[in-house]
C-alpha positions as CSV (number, residue, x, y, z in Angstrom):
1,M,75.9,-1.4,-6.9
2,K,78.7,0.2,-8.7
3,R,76.8,0.6,-11.5
4,V,73.8,2.0,-9.8
5,I,76.0,4.9,-8.2
6,I,77.8,5.7,-11.5
7,L,74.5,5.9,-13.1
8,M,73.3,8.1,-10.5
9,V,76.3,10.1,-10.7
10,L,75.8,10.3,-14.7
11,S,72.2,11.3,-14.0
12,V,73.1,14.3,-11.8
13,F,75.6,15.3,-14.2
14,S,73.4,15.3,-17.0
15,V,70.8,17.5,-15.0
16,G,73.5,20.1,-14.4
17,M,74.2,19.9,-17.7
18,L,70.6,20.8,-19.3
19,A,70.4,23.4,-16.6
20,G,73.0,25.1,-18.6
21,C,71.8,24.8,-21.5
22,N,70.5,28.1,-23.3
23,T,68.9,26.5,-26.8
24,V,66.8,23.8,-27.6
25,A,69.6,22.8,-30.0
26,G,72.2,22.5,-27.2
27,A,69.8,20.5,-24.9
28,G,69.2,17.8,-27.3
29,K,73.2,17.7,-27.7
30,D,73.4,17.5,-24.3
31,V,70.8,15.0,-23.8
32,Q,72.6,12.9,-26.6
33,K,76.1,13.0,-24.9
34,A,74.5,11.8,-21.6
35,G,72.9,9.0,-23.1
36,E,76.2,7.8,-24.8
37,K,77.8,8.2,-21.3
38,V,75.1,6.0,-19.4
39,E,75.3,3.6,-22.3
40,D,78.8,3.3,-22.1
41,A,78.6,2.7,-18.0
42,A,76.1,0.3,-18.8
43,N,78.3,-1.9,-21.3
44,K,81.2,-1.8,-18.8
């Protein structure tokens, strides 16, 4: 259950970061960083 909550928080954070992007390149970097954080959370 804790894992699901962490992933949900990271998802909301990712959406917020994407909304703040002004360029496609910036969006790609944000998506990559968000994916890495989700992956790290999943490994724990």
